[in-house]
C-alpha positions in Angstrom: 102.9 -64.3 -65.8 102.8 -62.4 -62.7 105.9 -60.5 -63.8 104.3 -60.4 -67.0 101.1 -58.6 -65.5 103.5 -56.5 -63.1 105.5 -55.4 -66.4 101.7 -54.6 -68.0 100.8 -52.7 -65.5 103.8 -50.4 -64.9 103.4 -49.4 -68.4 100.0 -48.3 -68.2 100.8 -46.4 -65.2 103.6 -44.7 -66.8 101.6 -43.6 -69.7 98.7 -42.7 -67.7 101.7 -40.7 -66.0 102.9 -39.2 -69.0 99.1 -38.4 -70.5 98.2 -36.6 -67.0 101.4 -34.5 -67.8 100.4 -33.5 -71.0 97.2 -32.3 -70.0 98.5 -30.4 -66.9 100.4 -28.5 -69.0 97.9 -27.7 -71.2 95.3 -26.2 -67.9 98.5 -24.9 -66.3 98.2 -21.1 -68.3 94.5 -21.3 -68.0 94.9 -21.9 -64.3 97.0 -19.1 -63.7 95.2 -16.9 -66.0 92.0 -17.4 -64.1 93.9 -16.0 -60.7 95.1 -13.4 -62.3 92.3 -12.1 -64.5 93.5 -8.5 -65.6 96.6 -9.7 -67.6 95.7 -9.9 -71.1 97.8 -12.3 -73.5 96.3 -10.2 -76.5 96.5 -6.3 -77.6 94.4 -3.9 -75.4 91.4 -2.1 -76.7 91.0 1.2 -77.7 88.8 3.7 -76.6 87.9 6.8 -77.8 86.4 10.2 -76.3 84.7 12.9 -78.5 83.6 15.7 -76.4 81.7 17.2 -79.1 80.0 14.4 -80.7 80.4 11.6 -78.6 77.5 9.7 -76.5 78.3 7.9 -72.9 75.8 5.5 -74.0 77.8 4.3 -77.0 80.9 1.4 -76.3 83.6 3.7 -76.9 85.5 1.3 -79.0 85.8 3.1 -82.4 85.9 6.8 -83.1 82.0 6.7 -84.2 80.9 5.1 -81.3 83.3 7.6 -78.8 82.5 8.4 -75.1 81.7 12.1 -74.7 82.4 13.2 -70.9 85.3 12.8 -68.0 82.2 10.9 -65.8 82.4 8.3 -68.3 86.2 7.6 -68.7 85.9 7.7 -65.0 84.0 5.0 -64.4 85.0 2.7 -66.7 86.6 -0.5 -66.1 90.1 -0.2 -68.2 92.9 -3.4 -68.2 95.8 -3.6 -68.5 97.3 -2.4 -71.8 93.7 -0.5 -73.0 94.3 2.8 -74.0 92.2 5.9 -73.6 92.1 8.7 -77.0 90.7 12.0 -76.2 90.1 13.5 -79.7 92.0 16.6 -80.4 90.6 20.0 -80.1 88.2 18.6 -77.5 87.6 20.2 -73.9 86.5 18.3 -70.8 86.4 20.0 -67.1 86.4 17.9 -64.1 89.3 15.9 -62.5 90.5 12.6 -64.4 90.7 9.6 -62.3 92.8 7.6 -63.9 93.0 3.4 -64.0 96.1 1.3 -62.8 97.7 -0.9 -65.0 100.4 -3.6 -64.1 103.7 -5.1 -64.6 102.8 -6.8 -68.2 101.1 -3.6 -69.8 100.3 0.0 -68.5 96.9 2.0 -69.3 97.7 4.4 -71.7 95.6 8.2 -72.0 96.8 9.6 -75.2 95.3 11.5 -78.5 93.4 11.2 -81.5 92.3 13.0 -84.9 93.9 16.5 -86.2 94.6 19.6 -84.1 95.4 20.9 -80.7 96.5 18.5 -78.3 93.0 17.4 -76.1 92.2 20.3 -73.2 91.3 18.9 -69.2 90.4 22.1 -67.9 90.7 21.8 -63.9 88.4 25.0 -63.8 84.6 26.3 -64.3 83.8 29.3 -67.1 81.7 32.1 -66.4 81.9 33.9 -69.8 78.2 34.9 -70.0 76.5 38.2 -69.2 74.4 36.4 -66.8 77.2 34.8 -64.9 77.5 38.1 -63.5 76.1 40.3 -61.1 76.8 44.2 -59.7 76.9 44.1 -56.2 78.7 47.5 -55.0 80.7 50.4 -56.9 83.1 48.4 -59.0 82.5 45.2 -57.1 80.9 42.0 -59.4 80.0 38.8 -58.3 79.2 35.8 -59.6 75.3 34.9 -59.3 74.7 33.0 -56.4 73.3 29.1 -56.4 69.7 28.7 -55.8 67.6 25.3 -56.0 63.9 25.4 -57.1 62.2 22.8 -55.0 60.2 20.4 -55.9 57.1 18.4 -53.3 58.7 16.9 -50.4 59.7 13.1 -50.3 60.0 13.4 -46.8 58.1 15.5 -43.7 60.5 16.1 -41.3 58.4 17.6 -38.5 57.9 15.6 -35.3 60.2 12.9 -37.0 63.2 11.6 -34.9 66.7 12.6 -34.6 69.1 10.9 -32.9 72.9 11.9 -31.2 76.1 9.9 -31.5 79.0 11.1 -29.8 82.8 9.5 -29.2 86.4 10.6 -27.9 86.1 13.9 -25.7 82.1 15.3 -27.0 79.8 15.9 -24.4 76.7 16.9 -25.6 72.7 16.6 -25.0 70.0 15.9 -27.3 66.2 16.5 -26.5 63.4 17.4 -28.6 61.5 20.8 -27.7 58.3 22.4 -28.4 58.3 26.3 -28.2 55.0 27.5 -28.9 53.6 24.3 -30.3 56.5 24.1 -32.8 58.8 21.2 -32.6 62.6 21.3 -32.8 65.7 19.7 -31.8 67.7 20.9 -28.9 72.0 20.5 -28.8 73.4 21.6 -25.5 77.2 21.3 -26.4 79.6 21.2 -23.6 82.6 20.4 -26.0 81.9 18.8 -29.0 85.6 16.7 -29.7 87.9 18.1 -32.1 87.0 15.7 -35.5 83.8 16.0 -37.0 82.5 12.1 -36.2 82.9 13.3 -32.2 79.0 14.6 -32.6 76.9 13.0 -35.1 73.1 13.7 -35.5 71.4 10.8 -37.7 67.5 11.2 -38.8 65.0 9.3 -40.6 65.6 6.3 -43.1 65.2 7.3 -46.6 65.9 5.8 -50.4 67.3 7.8 -52.7 68.0 7.3 -56.4 71.2 8.2 -58.5 71.4 11.2 -60.1 69.1 13.6 -58.2 69.6 16.4 -56.0 68.2 16.5 -52.5 67.5 19.7 -50.3 67.2 19.8 -46.8 65.2 22.6 -45.8 65.3 23.2 -41.9 65.3 26.5 -39.4 68.1 27.1 -36.9 70.2 29.1 -34.4 72.5 29.3 -32.0 73.7 30.9 -28.7 77.7 30.9 -30.8 77.6 31.0 -34.3 79.1 28.7 -36.6 78.7 27.5 -40.2 76.5 24.6 -40.9 78.5 21.5 -42.3 76.0 19.9 -44.7 73.9 17.4 -44.9 75.1 13.6 -46.0 73.1 10.7 -46.9 74.6 7.1 -45.6 74.5 3.8 -45.2 72.3 3.0 -41.9 74.7 0.1 -40.9 78.2 -0.4 -40.9 80.2 0.3 -43.1 78.1 3.5 -43.2 79.2 4.4 -47.1 77.9 7.5 -48.4 75.5 7.9 -51.0 75.2 11.4 -52.2 78.3 14.4 -52.1 77.2 17.4 -49.9 77.6 20.8 -51.4 78.3 23.6 -49.3 75.5 25.5 -47.0 74.9 29.4 -47.8 75.1 31.8 -43.9 75.9 31.3 -40.8 74.1 29.8 -38.0 73.5 32.9 -35.8 71.4 33.8 -32.5 68.4 34.4 -34.2 65.8 31.5 -36.0 67.2 31.6 -39.6 65.8 29.1 -42.3 68.5 27.2 -44.6 68.9 24.4 -47.7 71.3 22.0 -47.7 71.7 20.5 -50.9 73.4 17.1 -51.5 73.7 14.9 -55.0 73.2 11.2 -54.5 75.9 9.3 -56.4 74.5 6.0 -55.6 70.7 4.7 -55.3 69.9 3.0 -52.2 67.3 1.5 -50.1 69.0 1.6 -46.3 69.9 5.2 -46.0 70.0 7.7 -42.8 69.7 11.7 -43.1 73.4 12.1 -41.4 75.2 15.8 -40.0 79.0 15.9 -38.9 78.7 18.6 -35.9 82.1 17.5 -34.4 84.7 19.8 -34.1 82.1 22.6 -35.5 79.9 24.0 -32.6 82.0 26.0 -29.8 82.3 25.4 -26.2 79.2 26.0 -23.9 77.0 26.3 -27.4 72.8 25.2 -27.6 72.0 24.8 -30.9 68.5 24.7 -31.8 67.7 22.3 -35.0 64.5 22.7 -36.9 64.4 20.3 -39.5 61.5 20.2 -41.6 61.5 18.4 -45.2 63.4 16.7 -48.0 62.7 18.0 -51.7 64.0 16.8 -54.7 65.4 20.3 -56.3 67.0 21.2 -59.5 69.9 23.8 -59.0 70.0 27.2 -60.5 74.0 26.5 -61.3 74.8 23.1 -62.9 78.6 23.7 -62.2 79.3 25.2 -58.7 82.1 27.2 -57.5 81.8 24.3 -54.7 85.7 24.1 -53.8 88.1 27.5 -53.0 89.2 29.5 -56.5 93.0 29.6 -56.7 93.2 31.6 -59.8 91.1 33.4 -62.1 92.9 33.7 -66.3 91.5 36.2 -68.7 91.5 35.6 -71.9 93.8 32.9 -71.6 96.4 34.4 -69.3 96.2 38.2 -71.0 95.2 39.0 -67.3 95.2 36.9 -64.4 93.5 37.7 -60.8 94.6 39.0 -57.7 94.0 36.8 -54.5 92.5 38.9 -51.5 90.7 37.2 -48.6 87.7 39.4 -47.9 85.6 41.3 -49.4 87.0 44.8 -48.3 90.4 43.7 -49.2 88.7 44.4 -53.2 90.7 47.6 -54.4 92.1 46.7 -57.7 91.2 45.8 -60.7 91.7 42.2 -61.0 91.1 41.7 -57.4 89.0 38.8 -56.0 88.0 37.3 -53.1 86.5 33.4 -53.2 83.6 33.8 -50.2 83.1 29.7 -49.1 80.2 30.7 -47.1 77.6 31.4 -50.6 80.6 30.0 -52.9 81.0 33.2 -55.2 83.7 35.2 -56.1 83.8 39.1 -55.8 85.7 40.5 -58.5 87.2 43.9 -58.9 86.4 45.7 -62.2 85.4 48.9 -63.3 82.9 47.3 -66.0 81.0 44.2 -66.5 84.0 41.5 -66.7 82.5 40.0 -69.8 82.6 43.3 -71.8 86.3 43.1 -71.5 87.2 39.7 -71.8 85.5 36.9 -73.7 86.9 34.2 -71.3 87.1 33.8 -67.9 88.2 30.7 -66.4 87.8 30.4 -62.2 90.6 27.7 -61.6 89.2 25.3 -58.9 90.9 23.6 -55.6 91.3 20.5 -57.0 93.6 18.2 -58.7 93.4 18.0 -62.7 94.8 14.7 -62.9 94.4 12.9 -59.7 96.3 9.8 -59.5 96.6 8.8 -55.8 97.6 5.6 -55.3 98.0 5.0 -59.2 101.0 2.8 -61.1 101.8 1.5 -64.4 100.2 4.1 -66.2 100.8 6.5 -69.1 100.1 10.2 -70.1 101.0 11.3 -73.6 99.9 14.3 -75.8 97.1 15.6 -72.9 97.1 19.6 -72.0 96.3 20.0 -68.2 95.3 23.5 -67.7 93.7 26.0 -65.3 94.0 24.0 -62.2 94.1 25.6 -58.4 95.9 22.6 -56.9 98.5 20.3 -58.9 98.0 19.3 -62.2 99.3 16.0 -62.2 98.7 15.2 -58.1 98.7 12.3 -55.5 100.9 10.4 -53.4 102.6 7.0 -53.4 102.6 6.3 -57.4 105.0 4.7 -59.3 105.9 3.2 -62.7 103.9 6.7 -64.5 105.4 8.2 -67.5 103.7 11.6 -68.4 105.1 12.3 -72.0 104.7 15.4 -74.1 102.1 16.8 -72.3 101.2 20.8 -72.1 100.6 21.8 -68.8 99.9 25.8 -67.6 98.1 28.3 -65.0 98.3 26.1 -62.2 98.3 26.0 -58.6 97.0 29.1 -56.3 94.2 27.3 -53.9 94.5 28.2 -50.0 95.9 25.3 -48.6 95.6 26.2 -45.0 95.7 29.4 -43.0 98.1 29.3 -39.7 97.5 29.7 -36.3 98.3 33.7 -36.7 96.0 34.0 -39.1 98.0 33.6 -42.3 96.8 32.0 -45.1 99.0 29.4 -47.4 98.4 29.0 -51.5 100.1 26.1 -53.2 99.4 24.4 -56.3 102.7 22.6 -58.9 102.7 21.1 -62.0 103.4 17.6 -61.6 104.2 16.3 -58.1 105.1 13.0 -56.7 104.2 13.0 -53.1 105.6 10.7 -50.4 106.1 6.8 -51.5 107.1 7.4 -55.1 109.3 5.2 -57.7 110.1 4.6 -60.9 108.4 7.7 -62.9 109.3 9.8 -65.6 108.5 13.3 -67.0 109.9 13.5 -70.8 109.2 16.5 -73.2 106.7 18.4 -71.2 106.0 21.8 -71.9 105.4 24.0 -68.7 104.3 27.2 -67.7 102.8 29.5 -65.4 103.1 28.0 -62.5 102.6 28.9 -58.8 105.0 27.0 -57.0 107.5 24.3 -59.0 106.8 23.1 -62.0 107.8 19.9 -61.5 108.8 18.4 -57.9 109.0 15.2 -56.2 108.8 15.5 -52.1 107.4 13.9 -49.0 107.3 13.9 -45.3 106.7 10.9 -43.1 108.7 7.5 -42.1 107.3 5.4 -45.6 108.3 8.4 -47.7 110.5 6.9 -50.4 111.6 8.4 -53.8 113.5 6.3 -55.9 114.3 6.4 -59.7 112.6 9.6 -60.8 113.6 11.2 -64.0 112.5 14.3 -65.7 114.2 15.1 -69.0 113.8 17.0 -71.6 111.2 19.5 -70.8 110.9 23.1 -71.4 109.6 25.4 -68.6 108.6 28.6 -68.5 107.5 31.4 -65.9 107.0 29.0 -62.9 108.2 30.3 -59.4 110.3 27.2 -58.7 111.9 24.6 -62.1 112.4 22.0 -59.9 111.6 21.5 -56.2 112.6 19.0 -53.9 112.5 18.3 -50.6 112.1 14.9 -47.8 112.3 14.3 -44.3 111.9 12.5 -41.6 115.3 11.0 -41.5 113.9 7.1 -42.1 112.8 8.7 -44.8 114.8 7.6 -48.2 115.3 9.4 -51.6 117.3 7.6 -54.4 118.4 8.2 -57.8 116.7 11.6 -58.8 117.9 12.6 -62.3 116.9 15.7 -63.9 118.8 16.2 -67.4 118.4 18.0 -70.6 116.1 20.7 -69.4 115.5 24.2 -70.6 114.2 26.0 -67.8 113.2 30.1 -68.3 112.3 32.9 -66.4 112.0 31.0 -62.6 109.7 33.9 -60.4 108.4 35.5 -63.9 104.7 33.6 -63.6 101.8 35.1 -62.7 102.0 34.5 -59.1 105.2 35.9 -58.0 104.2 39.4 -57.3 101.0 38.1 -54.8 103.0 35.7 -53.0 103.5 36.2 -49.6 107.1 34.9 -49.9 108.0 35.4 -53.8 111.6 33.5 -54.0 111.9 32.9 -58.0 114.4 29.7 -58.1 115.3 27.4 -60.9 115.9 24.8 -57.9 114.9 25.1 -54.9 116.0 22.7 -52.2 114.4 22.9 -49.0 114.7 20.6 -46.0 115.9 17.7 -46.9 116.8 14.9 -43.3 116.0 11.8 -45.8 119.1 9.0 -46.2 119.5 10.6 -49.7 122.2 9.5 -52.5 121.9 9.8 -56.2 120.2 13.0 -57.0 121.6 14.4 -60.5 121.5 17.5 -62.0 123.4 18.0 -65.5 122.8 19.1 -68.8 120.3 21.8 -68.3 119.4 25.5 -69.6 118.7 27.7 -66.4 118.1 31.1 -67.9 117.2 34.2 -65.9 115.3 34.3 -62.3 114.0 36.9 -60.0 115.6 36.0 -56.6 117.9 32.9 -57.0 119.7 30.6 -59.4 119.4 27.7 -56.7 118.4 27.2 -52.8 119.5 25.3 -50.0 118.1 25.3 -46.8 118.9 22.6 -44.0 119.7 18.8 -42.9 121.5 17.7 -46.0 123.9 14.8 -45.8 125.0 14.2 -49.4 124.2 17.3 -51.8 122.9 17.0 -55.4 125.7 16.2 -58.1 125.2 19.2 -60.9 127.5 19.4 -63.8 127.8 20.5 -67.3 125.0 22.9 -67.1 124.1 26.0 -68.8 123.5 29.3 -66.5 122.4 32.8 -66.7 120.6 35.7 -65.4 120.9 39.2 -65.3 118.7 39.3 -62.5 118.4 37.7 -58.7 121.5 35.9 -56.7 123.4 33.1 -57.7 122.6 31.1 -54.6 121.2 30.6 -51.3 123.4 28.7 -49.7 122.6 27.5 -46.2 121.9 31.4 -45.1 124.9 32.8 -46.9 123.7 34.6 -50.1 126.3 34.1 -52.6 126.5 36.6 -55.4 128.0 35.6 -58.8 128.6 32.0 -60.2 132.4 31.7 -59.9 131.9 32.5 -55.7 129.2 30.0 -56.1 131.6 27.0 -57.6 134.2 28.0 -55.5 132.3 27.9 -51.8 130.1 24.8 -53.1 132.1 22.4 -55.1 129.2 22.5 -57.2 128.7 22.9 -61.2 132.5 22.5 -61.7 132.5 22.1 -65.1 129.1 24.3 -65.8 129.1 27.9 -67.3 127.6 31.1 -67.0 126.5 33.0 -70.6 124.1 34.1 -72.3 122.9 30.4 -74.1 122.0 32.5 -77.4 118.1 31.3 -77.9 117.2 31.6 -81.5 114.8 34.2 -81.2 113.2 34.3 -77.0 111.1 37.2 -77.9 108.7 34.8 -79.9 109.3 31.7 -77.7 111.8 30.1 -79.5 114.2 28.6 -76.8 116.3 26.2 -79.1 120.2 27.4 -79.5 122.0 28.6 -82.1 124.7 27.0 -83.7 127.2 29.6 -81.6 125.6 28.8 -78.3 128.3 28.6 -75.7 125.9 25.5 -74.3 127.6 23.6 -77.6 130.6 21.6 -76.7 129.8 21.8 -73.1 128.9 18.1 -72.4 131.9 16.1 -72.4 130.6 13.6 -74.8 129.7 16.2 -77.6 126.2 15.6 -77.1 123.8 18.6 -76.8 122.4 20.0 -73.2 119.0 21.4 -72.5 115.8 20.1 -74.4 115.4 18.9 -77.8 113.0 21.4 -78.7 110.9 21.0 -82.0 110.8 23.6 -84.7 108.2 26.8 -84.3 
């Protein structure tokens, strides 16, 4: 009986184990799914965006229920596999902030409908007569920003303010009364080197999302400085920001002056305080007198201010571009312009009102049109990205991005910084992969009129690893550089960069070449490169017409790119700048460098270059250049 009982018990135990194993196999995928909620077993969702007929109150899940704004797209919670479709023919202004996918599926930004590619513009339009006012002989300016103030929600007279300082800052804040008027006096022996080194904290308030709030105050200073604006921060750690400050017009100097500091509330809060960062701004040995008056809800007279540098003016789609100057006194020739950061206005030299001569005036702002910093597993397809004064697609630390069949035009020109010698530096690339970037692809794009490079990967820093980046089948016209590359220091890494089957036209022929302080029109711009480098491949391209150089190398290279089976031709410029040596002819370039051994220097015989048809004719010398019999240059559609 014991043996029978033992046997029966064992049978039940085995059966129980089998049952539990079966149940566990059913539950395991669900447990894994719960641990990775972003992964979708089924197909992704489609979201639609219609600039004219959409509504941000809709769900976006059908063309007739489309969203309207770029802000709604940027705030959405997309999942891997989702697709955002912009309606063809539509226009959106601002910066697209994409959402990352993952290794299971990308997030895709594409088009729907008929007509021109949807346009994402990094510019403000100033096309109305009311947008410009005459301010001098042959000088016109955009209208100034003003605020219509409502009754104050906070009276700041006799309200306390406190000072916080750190690092090398040495300041003292004290309340003062002069003829009965209360104000605060900040004596600054040293304001430090960073904004957070000296901070003024004001009274508490409860901002509401969407409001524009204006701090009114009076101020003077024994040494002039530009007031940085007001912020609204969380009153405790982590000191979150609830509002985006706007620039303050005017300079604080030795006379009492009235000021308005506006900010746009981005999040509602009940634990906020007014905040001003003065570190690094106050000159040494300065006495700053500050008299806060009130906080007012306000309505700006300009809904789309020029709140960052304007890097280019584009008239009538590129018929004329502005010539950026650095002071009002420099405005002498038609289309000279100056952006004044203190007043957020553009001043333009023009014989008549600019809107009487042009129907379209676009002011390109110093922002990426697509800001993909830190993003990954994204596809962009059939978008037009235009009129941005920094980068078209910009941002560092990206991977698994595909940019396909996109148009990019009139990119770059923003003020990047001013050297210690007082020389302003401008910049801007159409597509840039900065720093640590890997497994990115750009294909089938049309890129024209770029301040710096049409296509580039570049970086600086020990973690700058640029690996597996491909540019293929793109048409580039009138960029200062068709392709630019550099990477350092020697701990950086570059591997497997492929620039293949592209057609590059007119390096240095763009809008910015004549106004650059360093004209350097070159199809291939290889700056200093000390990174551990291998596998840079430049093959099967057409490089036609350049103002300065066919290709340029500077210093630090340990392993050169592999260049071969390319077709080169230009009636101007010099074939190569080879580590400070000018190489005039193609044959001399090949003998000296050992590069482009099977390439040719000959007119590519385009179908109709004058009309922009850069397809190769049947008798082109490019035919048969490739050893496998394939074509070179971009596979361009019929026009």
